[in-house]
N, C-alpha and C positions, 0 to 999 in steps of 0.2 A: 715404607708404607705411609701414605699421606694422612691417615687418620690414626696413627699409632697411639694407643692408650687413651683415645677419646671415649667418652661414654655417650651412647645414643639410645633414644627411645623410638620405637617404630610401632605405630598402632595399625590394627588390621594386618598383623604380621603372619598370620597362619597360612596364607595361600597367595597365589597370583602376584600382583605388584608388591604387596607388603613383604612377602617372603623373599622376593628377588632383591628388594631394597635392603632388608635386614642382612642377607648373606653378602651383598655387595659391600656394605659398611664393614662387616666383619673381615672380609678379605682385604680391605684397605687398612685394617689394624684396629678397628673399634670394638669395644665390648658393647653388647646390645641388650636392651630391655625389650622383650617381645610382649606386645599387648594385644589381646583379642578376647572375645567371648568363648571361642572354641579352644578349650584347654589342650585337648589331645593334639590338635594341629600345631599350636605354638610350641608344645613340648617337643614335637618332632623337629621343628625348625631349630629349637634350642640345641638339640643333639647335633645338628649339622654345623651350627656355629661353633660348638665345642670341638668338633672334629677339625675345624679350621684353625684351632689353637687360640680362640678367643673365649671370653667369659660370656655367658648368657643368663639372663634372669627372666623367668617366665611368669607373667602376671595376667590372670584372667580378670577382665574388667570390661564394663560397658562404658564407652567413652562419653555417652550422653548422660551418665549418672554422676553428678558432682562429687558425691562422697567416694565413689569407687575411683574416680580420677585422682582425688586427693590422696587416697590410700596408695594408689599405684605410684604416685610421685614420691611419697615418703619412702616406699620400698626401694625405688630406684636410687634415691640419694643416699639411703642407708647402705646400700650395696656398693655403690661406686664413688660416693663422696661428692659427686658433681654430675651435671648433665650438660654436655657440650652440644648435642644435636637432638632435635625433636623432629620427627617426620610424622605428620598427620596424614596417614594414608587411609584410615578406616572410612568407608563410604558406602553408598547405595541406600536403600534398594531402588533399582530401576523399576519404573512402572512399565506396563505394556507400551510399546512404541506406537500403538494405535489409540491411546487414551487421550481424548480431547479434554480441554480445561473443564467444560461443563459436566464431564463424567468423572472427574478426579475427586476422590473422597478427601475430606478434611483429615481423616486419620492417616491416610497415606502421605499427604502433604506434610503433616507434622512428623511422621516417621522419617521421611527423607531429610527434613531440616534438622531433626534431632541428631542424627549421626553425622551428617556432612558439615553442618554449620555449628550447632551447639557443641558437638563433640570436639571439633577443631578449636573453638573458643575456649572450652573448659581446659583442654590440655595446654593451650598457650598460657592461659591465666595461671595454671598451676606451676608451670616451669619458669615463668618470667622472674619471680623473686630470686630464684637460684641463679639464673643467668645474669641478672642485674648485680647480684652480690659478687659474682666472679668476673664481672665486667666483660662479658663476651658470651656468644653462643650463636647457633644457627637454627632457624626454624624453617622447615620446608613443608609447605602445604600442597598436597596432591590435589590438583584441580582436574579439569577436563576440557576438551574442545567444546563441550556443551556449555562451559562457563565463559567462553569467549565469543560464541555465536549461538543465538537461541536455536533450540532444536524442537521442531514441531512433534507433538506426540509424547514428549518427555519433559513437560513444563516444570514440574517440581524439581527434578534433578538439575535441569538447566539453571533454574533460578537459584538453587542452593549453591551450585558451583560458581555462579556469578558472585554470590555473597562471599565465598571463600577467596575469590580474587580481590574483592574490595577490602576484606579483612586483612589480607596479606599486605596490600599497599599501605593501608592506614597504620598497621603495626610497625611496618618498616620505618615510617617517619617518626612514630612515637618513641621507638626504642633505639634508634641509631645513636643517641648520646651514650648508651651503655655498650656500644659495639655489638649489638645484637642484630643480626641480619635475617630478614624474613623474605622469602621468595615463594613463588608458586610454580609448580611443575605439572604439565599436562601431557599424557600420551596423545599423539596427534591423530588418533583414529580409533577404530574398534580394536580392542586389545584381547588377545587370546587367553583370558583368565578362565579358570574353571567355571566361575559363575556365568560368564558370557557364553561359553560353549554349552553349558547345561541349559541355559535359557533359550539359546538359538542354535540347536544342533545342526541345522541345515546351512549355516554360514560357512563360507570357504576359509577354513582355518589357515591354509597356506598363504592367504593374502591378508590375514589379520596381523596386527603388531604383536611380536613376541615380547613378553615382559622384560627380557634382558636388554631391550633397546635403551632403557633408561639408565643403565649402569654407569656409564661414563659421566652423564650429566649429574647424577646423584653425587658421585665422588667430587666432581668439580664444585658443586654448590655447597657441599658439606665441608670442604677443605679450605685451606688458606689460599688456594689458587684463585678463589673468587672473592678475596678481600675487596671491599668497596662495592660489591654487587648486592644491592638490596632493593626491595620493592618492585622486583621484576617478575615477569611471567614468561616461563620457558616452555617450549613444546619439543618433545622428543618424538621423532617420527622417522619412518622409512617407507618403502613401497607399501601401499595400502589401497583399500577400496576408495573410490572417489565418492562424493556426496550423493550423486545420482544413483550409484550402485547401492549405497547404504540404504537410502530411502526405499528403493525398489525391493531389496531383500527383506527389510524389516517390516514392510507394510503389505507384503503379498499374502 
């Protein structure tokens, strides 16, 4: 197992990509700290990880709240003694795909940046002293195709994910002397997460990306297979809707 006895933290771990990432890391040998505001969901994921023969620590926390992030990190280190991998997956919320900038409320803008950017920053800030002390670690920030190319009608989310990309690149340079690798990973299209399906029940699920497409990329980036790879942005993709179809479906 490529991640045998490593300790990992996954935020937004109760469903969708976060759940898939957490279980993937466990299958590769890691013990996992599951973080989300939805306690019942991460408790269920924790049971799945235990069934895989790995240890799971369930922590209910809002990643945009500094004190809660600090307490979460203390619990993680107390439980496992170290943190080798941090996956910042918590994200959203998406606005309506028809919302133009002039109609976007400040409260929604702030909510999107709170979870996607501030949450990622706070979790990185909390884990870095531990990774620096142990002289190594992996941080994987989940981004989006909307953070690589602007997406009309979803300005706040697109801007937030661009910020995550920039944060990842800057941190990679800043912390490479401590052998801390920081990369970004994006699903390459619309992903069939429960939230996306619930928000857009008319979308063709059979042509959306299944969360499992990221499995091999996650293990690669979290393991020693990717030693020397840092400050990069990866896209995991397979057959999916093209951009013309996406805009037609979301704006009808």
